N, C-alpha and C positions, 0 to 999 in steps of 0.2 A: 861782306864779312860781318855777320851779326854775332855779337858776344853778349852774354848775360853777366851781370854783376852778382857777386856772391850776395845772397839774400841778407846775411848778417851785416854786411857793409851797407847795402841798400837801405836797410831799416834805420841806420844811423844818420843818413843824409837828410838835411833840411833844404829842399830845393826851392827856388823862387817860383813865381807863377808860370814861368816857361819850362819848368822842370830842370833847371840848371843850377849848378853850384860854381862859385868862383874858384879858379885854379891859379895859384901863384907859383911861378917858377923861380927858384933861387939857385944860384951857381954854387956847386959843391966846394970848389977850391977857394973861392973868395968870400962867399956869403952874400954877394951882390944880389939884390932883387932884380930879376931880369924882365919879367913881364907878367901880365894878368890876362887870362882868357877864361873861357867858359867850358864846362864839361857837363854832360848828362851821364846817366848810368852807363850807357854803352861806351862813351869816350873814356870813362874811368876804367871800365873793364878792359878795353883795348890797351890802355896804358899799362895796367897791371900785368897783362898777359905778355906784352911785347917789349916793355921797357923803352918804348918810343912814345914821346909825349904826343898824345892825340887829344885834340880839342874839338869843340863844336862851334862852327861859325854861325852866328845869329843872322848875319846879313845874307849869307849864301845858303843857309839852312842845310849844311852838310858837314861831315867830319873832315878834319885835316890833320895830317901828321906833320909836326913841326919839321921843316927842312925838306919835305918831300919834293917841293919844286925849287926852293932856294938853295938847298944844300946846307943850310944853317940848322943843323940837327940838335936835338936835345936827347941825350941818353939819360934815362931816369934811374937814379940809384935808390931813392927812397920816395915814398908817398906817405904823407901824414894827414890825418883828419883833425881839424881843429875841435876845440872842446864843445862847440855848439853844433857841429856837423854841417855847417853851412859854407865851408871852404876847405879846399885841400891845398897842401903845400907839396910841390914836387922839387926834390933836390936833384939837380941835373948837372951833367957835363955839357956845356954849350959849345958848339962848333960854329964859329962865325957870329954874325949879328943875331940878337934875339928879337930886336924890334923891327917892325915892317919898314921903318924909316931908314934902316941900315946901320943904326947905332947898336952898340953891344947890349945896352939895356934900355928899356922904355922910360926909365926914370932919369935920363940925362937932360931933360928939358927944363921946364919952368920950375925955378926954385921959389916957393911961396913963403918960406920962412927959413932963415939961416941960423946956425948955432949962435947963441948969445956969446959975446966976447967978455 
């Protein structure tokens, strides 16, 4: 299923050397940052067309729809492009765990700096 990204959107993207932009998924109800993955033009086009978060796997070199095998889906409500055009923000309803480790968010792990008291 090949899809083309609107040329006006494609012109605003600043891709890395592999043709990808960072995609951050944020939970609509809580504001929690859930995960970061990569998108190319087609993954973004698929996401915009279907409202199913679709990413590009660098290791497998293929597209994947979040939850297609795990059941932990992301229904996309909004997609925003950052001011530089090098990242997109997906506002999603998360069903189940967002992280491949089984946690709700990929940011539950190592705390490098805690709030000052």
